[in-house]
ROFIKE-183266 format. One record per residue (C-alpha): residue number from 0; residue in three letters; x, y, z. Coordinates in pm, 1 decimal. Layout:
<recs>
+-----+------+----------+----------+----------+
! seq ! type !        x !        y !        z !
+-----+------+----------+----------+----------+
! NUM !  ala !        X !        Y !        Z !
...
+-----+------+----------+----------+----------+
</recs>
This chain:
<recs>
+-----+------+----------+----------+----------+
! seq ! type !        x !        y !        z !
+-----+------+----------+----------+----------+
!   0 !  met !      0.0 !      0.0 !      0.0 !
!   1 !  ala !    147.6 !    333.1 !   -106.8 !
!   2 !  pro !    222.3 !    582.7 !    172.5 !
!   3 !  lys !    -29.1 !    862.4 !    207.6 !
!   4 !  lys !     76.4 !   1185.6 !     36.7 !
!   5 !  asn !    148.6 !   1480.0 !    264.6 !
!   6 !  ile !    -80.4 !   1772.8 !    192.4 !
!   7 !  thr !    113.5 !   2091.1 !    110.7 !
!   8 !  phe !     23.3 !   2460.2 !    102.2 !
!   9 !  asn !     18.7 !   2426.4 !   -277.5 !
!  10 !  asp !   -248.0 !   2151.5 !   -254.7 !
!  11 !  ile !   -461.4 !   2367.8 !    -24.8 !
!  12 !  ala !   -422.4 !   2666.2 !   -257.3 !
!  13 !  lys !   -539.5 !   2464.5 !   -559.6 !
!  14 !  tyr !   -834.6 !   2321.1 !   -364.8 !
!  15 !  thr !   -954.6 !   2664.4 !   -246.4 !
!  16 !  asn !   -847.5 !   2872.1 !   -546.7 !
!  17 !  phe !   -649.0 !   3095.7 !   -313.3 !
!  18 !  ser !   -283.4 !   3184.5 !   -353.8 !
!  19 !  lys !    -10.9 !   3011.7 !   -150.8 !
!  20 !  thr !     49.9 !   3349.8 !     14.0 !
!  21 !  thr !   -309.8 !   3357.0 !    138.3 !
!  22 !  ile !   -276.7 !   3003.0 !    274.6 !
!  23 !  ser !     43.5 !   3101.7 !    453.1 !
!  24 !  arg !   -131.3 !   3403.1 !    603.3 !
!  25 !  tyr !   -404.5 !   3173.7 !    737.5 !
!  26 !  phe !   -146.8 !   2981.4 !    940.6 !
!  27 !  asn !     78.0 !   3269.2 !   1042.9 !
!  28 !  asn !   -150.4 !   3571.7 !   1063.3 !
!  29 !  pro !   -516.2 !   3461.9 !   1042.1 !
!  30 !  asp !   -645.8 !   3804.6 !   1153.6 !
!  31 !  ser !   -531.7 !   3941.0 !    817.9 !
!  32 !  leu !   -801.8 !   3733.1 !    641.0 !
!  33 !  thr !  -1177.1 !   3778.6 !    643.2 !
!  34 !  leu !  -1375.2 !   3536.2 !    857.5 !
!  35 !  glu !  -1534.2 !   3396.9 !    539.9 !
!  36 !  asn !  -1195.6 !   3311.7 !    388.0 !
!  37 !  gln !  -1073.4 !   3165.6 !    716.3 !
!  38 !  glu !  -1376.8 !   2934.8 !    720.5 !
!  39 !  ile !  -1316.8 !   2825.7 !    358.6 !
!  40 !  ile !   -957.3 !   2732.5 !    433.5 !
!  41 !  ala !  -1049.3 !   2561.6 !    761.8 !
!  42 !  lys !  -1304.3 !   2343.6 !    575.8 !
!  43 !  ala !  -1044.0 !   2258.8 !    312.0 !
!  44 !  leu !   -803.6 !   2137.2 !    580.9 !
!  45 !  val !  -1069.7 !   1894.8 !    702.7 !
!  46 !  asp !  -1162.5 !   1781.2 !    349.8 !
!  47 !  leu !   -798.3 !   1719.0 !    258.3 !
!  48 !  asp !   -715.6 !   1558.2 !    597.1 !
!  49 !  tyr !   -428.5 !   1803.6 !    638.5 !
!  50 !  lys !   -167.2 !   1716.3 !    904.9 !
!  51 !  glu !     37.0 !   2015.9 !   1012.1 !
!  52 !  asn !    416.2 !   1990.8 !   1000.4 !
!  53 !  lys !    497.5 !   2178.3 !   1319.8 !
!  54 !  val !    872.8 !   2181.7 !   1257.5 !
!  55 !  ala !    822.3 !   2346.4 !    920.0 !
!  56 !  arg !    586.8 !   2598.5 !   1073.0 !
!  57 !  ile !    839.7 !   2690.1 !   1342.3 !
!  58 !  leu !   1109.5 !   2738.5 !   1077.4 !
!  59 !  ala !    872.6 !   2950.9 !    869.1 !
!  60 !  asn !    741.2 !   3193.2 !   1130.7 !
!  61 !  gly !    963.8 !   3150.2 !   1436.1 !
!  62 !  lys !    663.6 !   3071.7 !   1660.9 !
!  63 !  thr !    741.7 !   2763.8 !   1867.4 !
!  64 !  glu !    430.6 !   2744.1 !   2086.6 !
!  65 !  phe !    669.6 !   2695.1 !   2379.8 !
!  66 !  ile !    639.3 !   2866.7 !   2717.2 !
!  67 !  gly !    933.4 !   2870.5 !   2957.9 !
!  68 !  ile !    894.9 !   2812.6 !   3331.5 !
!  69 !  ile !   1146.3 !   2895.6 !   3604.3 !
!  70 !  ile !   1054.9 !   2734.9 !   3937.2 !
!  71 !  pro !   1259.0 !   2758.8 !   4260.7 !
!  72 !  asn !   1243.6 !   2394.3 !   4369.3 !
!  73 !  leu !   1016.1 !   2091.9 !   4389.5 !
!  74 !  ser !   1079.7 !   2015.1 !   4756.1 !
!  75 !  leu !    794.1 !   2242.1 !   4866.4 !
!  76 !  his !    471.5 !   2067.5 !   4775.0 !
!  77 !  tyr !    318.5 !   2399.2 !   4666.5 !
!  78 !  tyr !    561.6 !   2431.4 !   4375.3 !
!  79 !  ser !    520.0 !   2073.1 !   4254.7 !
!  80 !  glu !    141.5 !   2107.1 !   4264.9 !
!  81 !  met !    152.0 !   2442.9 !   4084.9 !
!  82 !  leu !    377.5 !   2301.7 !   3813.5 !
!  83 !  asp !    141.4 !   2007.8 !   3764.4 !
!  84 !  lys !   -155.8 !   2241.6 !   3720.0 !
!  85 !  ile !     32.8 !   2470.3 !   3479.9 !
!  86 !  leu !    137.2 !   2177.1 !   3261.3 !
!  87 !  ser !   -221.5 !   2050.3 !   3253.3 !
!  88 !  thr !   -336.5 !   2370.5 !   3074.9 !
!  89 !  tyr !   -200.9 !   2226.6 !   2748.3 !
!  90 !  glu !   -547.9 !   2091.3 !   2675.4 !
!  91 !  gln !   -701.6 !   2439.3 !   2697.6 !
!  92 !  phe !   -433.7 !   2651.3 !   2532.3 !
!  93 !  gly !   -215.7 !   2418.1 !   2324.0 !
!  94 !  tyr !    114.0 !   2558.1 !   2451.0 !
!  95 !  lys !    399.2 !   2330.0 !   2552.2 !
!  96 !  phe !    642.4 !   2399.7 !   2836.3 !
!  97 !  leu !   1016.5 !   2399.5 !   2897.4 !
!  98 !  val !   1084.4 !   2382.0 !   3271.3 !
!  99 !  phe !   1398.0 !   2475.4 !   3464.5 !
! 100 !  ile !   1449.4 !   2448.2 !   3840.4 !
! 101 !  gly !   1655.9 !   2744.6 !   3957.9 !
! 102 !  asn !   1737.2 !   2628.9 !   4312.0 !
! 103 !  glu !   1728.1 !   2995.8 !   4415.1 !
! 104 !  asn !   2058.3 !   3069.0 !   4237.5 !
! 105 !  glu !   2046.6 !   3402.5 !   4055.7 !
! 106 !  glu !   2321.6 !   3334.0 !   3801.6 !
! 107 !  thr !   2191.2 !   2985.9 !   3731.9 !
! 108 !  glu !   1848.4 !   3129.5 !   3655.1 !
! 109 !  arg !   1996.2 !   3393.1 !   3424.2 !
! 110 !  arg !   2171.2 !   3113.6 !   3235.2 !
! 111 !  tyr !   1846.8 !   2918.1 !   3214.6 !
! 112 !  ile !   1662.1 !   3219.7 !   3077.5 !
! 113 !  lys !   1926.9 !   3258.5 !   2804.1 !
! 114 !  glu !   1876.6 !   2892.2 !   2721.5 !
! 115 !  leu !   1499.9 !   2938.0 !   2701.1 !
! 116 !  leu !   1535.2 !   3242.0 !   2477.2 !
! 117 !  ala !   1759.5 !   3039.2 !   2246.3 !
! 118 !  tyr !   1468.7 !   2796.6 !   2210.1 !
! 119 !  lys !   1253.3 !   3089.6 !   2092.1 !
! 120 !  ile !    996.3 !   3062.2 !   2370.7 !
! 121 !  glu !    693.9 !   3285.6 !   2319.4 !
! 122 !  gly !    639.3 !   3363.6 !   2688.6 !
! 123 !  leu !    773.2 !   3301.1 !   3037.2 !
! 124 !  ile !    618.8 !   3205.8 !   3372.5 !
! 125 !  ile !    837.5 !   3274.1 !   3676.4 !
! 126 !  leu !    779.5 !   3148.7 !   4029.5 !
! 127 !  ser !   1135.3 !   3199.9 !   4157.6 !
! 128 !  his !   1232.4 !   3509.9 !   4354.0 !
! 129 !  thr !   1592.8 !   3575.7 !   4259.7 !
! 130 !  ile !   1577.5 !   3805.0 !   3954.5 !
! 131 !  pro !   1406.8 !   4145.5 !   4004.5 !
! 132 !  ser !   1099.5 !   4215.3 !   3794.3 !
! 133 !  lys !   1268.8 !   4528.3 !   3655.9 !
! 134 !  glu !   1534.1 !   4307.2 !   3498.2 !
! 135 !  leu !   1274.0 !   4058.7 !   3372.8 !
! 136 !  his !   1089.2 !   4345.1 !   3205.0 !
! 137 !  thr !   1395.5 !   4420.6 !   2989.9 !
! 138 !  leu !   1367.8 !   4079.1 !   2823.0 !
! 139 !  asn !   1093.2 !   4226.1 !   2602.5 !
! 140 !  leu !    893.5 !   3906.0 !   2630.9 !
! 141 !  pro !    544.0 !   3833.9 !   2764.5 !
! 142 !  ile !    596.7 !   3736.5 !   3129.3 !
! 143 !  val !    366.4 !   3637.9 !   3415.0 !
! 144 !  thr !    493.8 !   3577.9 !   3767.2 !
! 145 !  ile !    326.2 !   3387.1 !   4049.9 !
! 146 !  glu !    368.3 !   3482.6 !   4416.7 !
! 147 !  arg !    681.1 !   3695.0 !   4385.3 !
! 148 !  glu !    783.2 !   4061.5 !   4348.9 !
! 149 !  asp !    601.6 !   4186.9 !   4040.4 !
! 150 !  gln !    621.6 !   4566.0 !   4005.3 !
! 151 !  tyr !    727.1 !   4566.3 !   3639.0 !
! 152 !  val !    561.1 !   4248.9 !   3504.8 !
! 153 !  cys !    216.6 !   4089.0 !   3503.4 !
! 154 !  ser !    131.0 !   3853.8 !   3787.1 !
! 155 !  val !   -123.1 !   3625.5 !   3950.4 !
! 156 !  asn !   -113.2 !   3609.9 !   4330.2 !
! 157 !  thr !   -321.5 !   3495.1 !   4623.0 !
! 158 !  asp !   -466.2 !   3754.2 !   4860.1 !
! 159 !  asn !   -200.6 !   3664.9 !   5116.0 !
! 160 !  tyr !   -312.1 !   3930.2 !   5363.5 !
! 161 !  met !   -662.9 !   3788.7 !   5377.6 !
! 162 !  gly !   -523.5 !   3437.5 !   5415.2 !
! 163 !  gly !   -293.3 !   3540.1 !   5699.8 !
! 164 !  tyr !   -579.1 !   3717.6 !   5874.2 !
! 165 !  gln !   -811.4 !   3415.4 !   5833.2 !
! 166 !  ala !   -551.9 !   3173.3 !   5972.3 !
! 167 !  thr !   -479.0 !   3391.4 !   6274.8 !
! 168 !  ser !   -846.4 !   3455.3 !   6341.5 !
! 169 !  leu !   -917.9 !   3081.4 !   6351.3 !
! 170 !  leu !   -640.6 !   3023.5 !   6606.9 !
! 171 !  phe !   -759.0 !   3321.2 !   6813.0 !
! 172 !  arg !  -1116.8 !   3189.9 !   6824.7 !
! 173 !  ser !   -991.4 !   2846.1 !   6930.7 !
! 174 !  gly !   -895.5 !   2960.0 !   7280.6 !
! 175 !  cys !   -517.9 !   2981.9 !   7243.4 !
! 176 !  asp !   -303.4 !   3160.2 !   7502.2 !
! 177 !  ile !    -27.5 !   3260.5 !   7259.3 !
! 178 !  leu !    -23.9 !   3288.4 !   6879.0 !
! 179 !  val !    296.2 !   3212.3 !   6687.8 !
! 180 !  his !    369.7 !   3270.3 !   6319.8 !
! 181 !  ile !    668.9 !   3091.2 !   6165.1 !
! 182 !  asn !    791.8 !   3226.8 !   5832.1 !
! 183 !  ser !   1103.6 !   3302.0 !   5631.9 !
! 184 !  pro !   1243.4 !   3656.6 !   5621.6 !
! 185 !  ala !   1061.7 !   3832.4 !   5335.9 !
! 186 !  asp !   1074.2 !   4169.1 !   5165.4 !
! 187 !  lys !    751.6 !   4369.8 !   5180.2 !
! 188 !  ala !    738.9 !   4367.9 !   4799.3 !
! 189 !  val !    688.0 !   3990.0 !   4799.9 !
! 190 !  pro !    316.0 !   3897.4 !   4805.9 !
! 191 !  ala !    367.7 !   3634.8 !   5077.8 !
! 192 !  tyr !    466.9 !   3914.5 !   5317.0 !
! 193 !  gly !     92.4 !   3974.4 !   5341.6 !
! 194 !  arg !     69.1 !   3661.7 !   5557.0 !
! 195 !  ile !    286.8 !   3831.7 !   5816.8 !
! 196 !  glu !     83.4 !   4153.0 !   5795.0 !
! 197 !  gly !   -246.5 !   3967.7 !   5834.4 !
! 198 !  phe !   -111.5 !   3788.8 !   6142.4 !
! 199 !  leu !     14.8 !   4110.3 !   6299.7 !
! 200 !  asp !   -301.3 !   4308.1 !   6230.0 !
! 201 !  leu !   -532.3 !   4050.4 !   6388.1 !
! 202 !  cys !   -311.0 !   4022.5 !   6696.2 !
! 203 !  ser !   -291.4 !   4401.2 !   6723.1 !
! 204 !  glu !   -668.2 !   4447.2 !   6686.4 !
! 205 !  lys !   -735.9 !   4186.7 !   6957.3 !
! 206 !  gln !   -437.5 !   4302.9 !   7167.8 !
! 207 !  phe !   -345.1 !   3936.7 !   7194.1 !
! 208 !  pro !     -6.3 !   3785.0 !   7296.3 !
! 209 !  his !    185.7 !   3680.3 !   6988.6 !
! 210 !  glu !    527.6 !   3611.1 !   6844.7 !
! 211 !  ile !    674.0 !   3601.9 !   6495.3 !
! 212 !  ile !    966.2 !   3369.4 !   6425.6 !
! 213 !  leu !   1145.3 !   3453.8 !   6100.0 !
! 214 !  lys !   1395.0 !   3187.7 !   6000.4 !
! 215 !  glu !   1544.9 !   3083.9 !   5668.9 !
! 216 !  met !   1454.5 !   2715.4 !   5659.7 !
! 217 !  gly !   1632.2 !   2603.6 !   5343.7 !
! 218 !  ser !   1470.7 !   2396.1 !   5069.7 !
! 219 !  thr !   1544.9 !   2038.6 !   5179.1 !
! 220 !  tyr !   1339.8 !   1823.8 !   5415.4 !
! 221 !  glu !   1641.1 !   1775.8 !   5640.4 !
! 222 !  ser !   1705.1 !   2147.6 !   5670.7 !
! 223 !  ile !   1339.2 !   2230.2 !   5740.4 !
! 224 !  gln !   1318.2 !   1953.7 !   6001.4 !
! 225 !  glu !   1634.3 !   2069.9 !   6177.6 !
! 226 !  his !   1518.8 !   2430.4 !   6208.7 !
! 227 !  leu !   1163.4 !   2344.9 !   6311.9 !
! 228 !  ser !   1288.9 !   2096.8 !   6570.1 !
! 229 !  thr !   1489.4 !   2373.7 !   6735.6 !
! 230 !  ile !   1187.7 !   2607.1 !   6723.6 !
! 231 !  leu !    960.2 !   2339.6 !   6876.0 !
! 232 !  asp !   1196.8 !   2278.2 !   7168.5 !
! 233 !  asp !   1214.3 !   2652.8 !   7231.0 !
! 234 !  leu !    833.7 !   2694.3 !   7223.8 !
! 235 !  asp !    790.8 !   2401.3 !   7462.0 !
! 236 !  his !   1038.0 !   2558.0 !   7703.0 !
! 237 !  arg !    907.3 !   2916.3 !   7694.2 !
! 238 !  tyr !    533.7 !   2847.5 !   7680.3 !
! 239 !  thr !    498.4 !   2541.0 !   7904.1 !
! 240 !  gly !    134.9 !   2485.5 !   8001.1 !
! 241 !  gln !      3.1 !   2745.0 !   7755.3 !
! 242 !  lys !   -212.4 !   2665.1 !   7454.7 !
! 243 !  lys !    -11.0 !   2753.9 !   7146.0 !
! 244 !  gly !   -165.1 !   2837.7 !   6808.9 !
! 245 !  val !    103.2 !   2796.8 !   6542.7 !
! 246 !  phe !     54.8 !   2940.4 !   6193.5 !
! 247 !  leu !    322.5 !   2816.9 !   5951.8 !
! 248 !  ser !    390.3 !   2983.7 !   5618.6 !
! 249 !  asn !    328.7 !   2674.5 !   5404.0 !
! 250 !  asp !    188.7 !   2321.9 !   5425.5 !
! 251 !  thr !    524.4 !   2150.7 !   5384.0 !
! 252 !  gln !    651.9 !   2316.6 !   5701.6 !
! 253 !  ala !    320.6 !   2255.6 !   5879.3 !
! 254 !  asn !    348.1 !   1884.1 !   5800.3 !
! 255 !  val !    707.7 !   1866.9 !   5926.2 !
! 256 !  phe !    607.5 !   2049.9 !   6246.5 !
! 257 !  leu !    316.4 !   1810.3 !   6300.0 !
! 258 !  asn !    544.8 !   1508.9 !   6248.4 !
! 259 !  leu !    791.7 !   1645.1 !   6503.5 !
! 260 !  leu !    516.4 !   1685.6 !   6762.8 !
! 261 !  ile !    383.3 !   1333.7 !   6706.5 !
! 262 !  arg !    731.9 !   1183.5 !   6724.8 !
! 263 !  lys !    797.1 !   1370.4 !   7048.5 !
! 264 !  tyr !    464.6 !   1307.4 !   7222.8 !
! 265 !  gly !    302.6 !   1019.4 !   7033.9 !
! 266 !  val !     -0.1 !   1241.1 !   6956.5 !
! 267 !  leu !    -73.3 !   1602.4 !   6870.9 !
! 268 !  pro !    -69.5 !   1752.5 !   7222.8 !
! 269 !  asp !   -377.7 !   1936.0 !   7345.7 !
! 270 !  asp !   -172.3 !   2252.9 !   7390.2 !
! 271 !  tyr !    -87.7 !   2283.2 !   7016.3 !
! 272 !  leu !   -306.4 !   2393.0 !   6726.0 !
! 273 !  ile !   -153.8 !   2406.6 !   6376.9 !
! 274 !  ile !   -253.1 !   2574.0 !   6051.6 !
! 275 !  gly !    -57.4 !   2594.7 !   5726.9 !
! 276 !  phe !    -95.0 !   2777.1 !   5397.9 !
! 277 !  asp !   -144.7 !   2651.9 !   5036.7 !
! 278 !  asn !   -376.2 !   2348.7 !   5056.8 !
! 279 !  ser !   -115.9 !   2146.9 !   4869.9 !
! 280 !  pro !   -184.4 !   1768.4 !   4875.9 !
! 281 !  ile !     42.5 !   1711.7 !   5178.0 !
! 282 !  ser !   -202.3 !   1903.3 !   5399.9 !
! 283 !  arg !   -485.4 !   1654.4 !   5349.8 !
! 284 !  glu !   -258.6 !   1348.3 !   5318.2 !
! 285 !  ala !    -69.4 !   1409.0 !   5644.5 !
! 286 !  val !    -96.1 !   1164.6 !   5935.9 !
! 287 !  met !   -353.7 !   1411.7 !   6071.0 !
! 288 !  pro !   -514.8 !   1627.0 !   5800.8 !
! 289 !  ile !   -381.6 !   1980.0 !   5852.2 !
! 290 !  ser !   -594.5 !   2293.8 !   5863.5 !
! 291 !  thr !   -477.2 !   2536.7 !   5598.7 !
! 292 !  ile !   -548.2 !   2846.3 !   5395.5 !
! 293 !  gly !   -641.3 !   2710.6 !   5056.1 !
! 294 !  gln !   -488.4 !   2875.9 !   4757.6 !
! 295 !  pro !   -692.4 !   2756.7 !   4457.5 !
! 296 !  ile !   -377.8 !   2636.1 !   4281.2 !
! 297 !  asp !   -565.0 !   2512.8 !   3973.8 !
! 298 !  lys !   -726.6 !   2855.1 !   3928.8 !
! 299 !  ile !   -399.1 !   3042.3 !   3983.3 !
! 300 !  ala !   -225.8 !   2822.3 !   3724.7 !
! 301 !  tyr !   -507.1 !   2868.7 !   3471.9 !
! 302 !  glu !   -519.5 !   3245.6 !   3520.6 !
! 303 !  ala !   -140.5 !   3272.5 !   3485.7 !
! 304 !  val !   -132.6 !   3083.7 !   3156.0 !
! 305 !  ser !   -445.0 !   3265.0 !   3031.4 !
! 306 !  leu !   -292.0 !   3605.3 !   3107.8 !
! 307 !  leu !     29.5 !   3505.7 !   2931.5 !
! 308 !  val !   -155.5 !   3373.8 !   2625.3 !
! 309 !  glu !   -346.7 !   3702.8 !   2598.4 !
! 310 !  gln !    -15.4 !   3888.7 !   2577.3 !
! 311 !  met !    132.4 !   3642.5 !   2327.2 !
! 312 !  asn !   -175.5 !   3655.7 !   2103.9 !
! 313 !  glu !   -167.2 !   4034.3 !   2105.9 !
! 314 !  arg !    189.2 !   4027.0 !   1977.2 !
! 315 !  lys !     81.5 !   3817.2 !   1678.5 !
! 316 !  lys !   -160.5 !   4081.7 !   1551.1 !
! 317 !  arg !    -68.0 !   4312.0 !   1265.2 !
! 318 !  arg !   -106.5 !   4613.0 !   1492.7 !
! 319 !  pro !    -40.5 !   4488.2 !   1846.5 !
! 320 !  val !   -139.1 !   4711.8 !   2135.9 !
! 321 !  pro !    106.0 !   4657.7 !   2423.5 !
! 322 !  leu !    -10.7 !   4681.8 !   2783.3 !
! 323 !  lys !     21.7 !   5031.1 !   2927.2 !
! 324 !  glu !    102.5 !   4883.4 !   3267.3 !
! 325 !  pro !    132.2 !   4534.2 !   3417.2 !
! 326 !  val !   -184.1 !   4342.3 !   3503.9 !
! 327 !  his !   -195.1 !   4201.1 !   3858.1 !
! 328 !  lys !   -467.4 !   3944.7 !   3929.9 !
! 329 !  val !   -546.7 !   3856.2 !   4291.7 !
! 330 !  ile !   -717.7 !   3528.8 !   4383.5 !
! 331 !  thr !   -921.2 !   3492.4 !   4703.8 !
! 332 !  pro !   -807.2 !   3214.4 !   4943.5 !
! 333 !  ile !  -1035.2 !   2978.5 !   5136.2 !
! 334 !  leu !  -1005.3 !   2873.8 !   5502.5 !
! 335 !  ile !  -1005.7 !   2493.6 !   5529.2 !
! 336 !  arg !  -1055.5 !   2348.8 !   5879.5 !
! 337 !  arg !   -916.5 !   2005.2 !   5951.2 !
! 338 !  asp !   -803.1 !   1797.1 !   6248.0 !
! 339 !  thr !   -512.0 !   2014.3 !   6365.7 !
! 340 !  thr !   -738.6 !   2300.4 !   6479.7 !
! 341 !  glu !  -1037.0 !   2104.9 !   6602.5 !
! 342 !  lys !   -921.4 !   2080.3 !   6966.0 !
! 343 !  met !  -1156.3 !   2305.9 !   7161.9 !
+-----+------+----------+----------+----------+
</recs>
């Protein structure tokens, strides 16, 4: 049986009585054709059973349909879940992804960005914190960031202040004697700093005893466990006999803290309540399901890719209209109560 003949632009042109130039414009700049002509060509592609040669198309117009992603690490469950949801948007938008893990190394990430640009990516999603948004803006490329400093580029973030306030309010209403927030040192320009502000504002409004512990935990399980173990011993010593409400900055740390308590006491002691932030899978899969502030990660991922695609599509128009200023979308979090705050 003879192999099936590949359909070419010339075949489509003959079938539709259009020129090869018009057929090329349909693939590379469809807005330049009338809707009627677009429909004629689209029907011809079905009639002829046309199979697109993507490599040839990339060589012809330089559009790769690739989006680059720079992510800090995969040790925090939030990042692995976010990456999974971003990659799953292929079905909606048809863009493929090239992913690099920066490991919070500024020069490494700059090298990765050069590599991505060499692959002719059409847009970039950044979750890492190392490179300032002002520098990212100079790349002259559609960019969307998630949960990081974003003054000069578009972004999608959670309402971290609301989430911090919700978490602290739940612990306050649960009859705690002291409220503790454990976080990493953060610049006020980083969206996650809102978690600290929400904690402080609730404690100030209620004039309630509280403490903030800012500690760089590292990105490995061993490092996080070591630092939280030291913090736990210190809290036990200084607040003996007091009911402690502990708000941790993410679910990975909340799970490690819970494990340390159970290893030390065999159970979650009555004088500890725990809440995390993210609603990554580890929070519900922990030995005791952990209360958390739910970031709708699937929605954040979808909105980030959607916002990036809008910018990329605009660039493909004959007369693109660039954004006058960055777009910043804010997603509302949801308080999720589970076993670690149900002790009353």
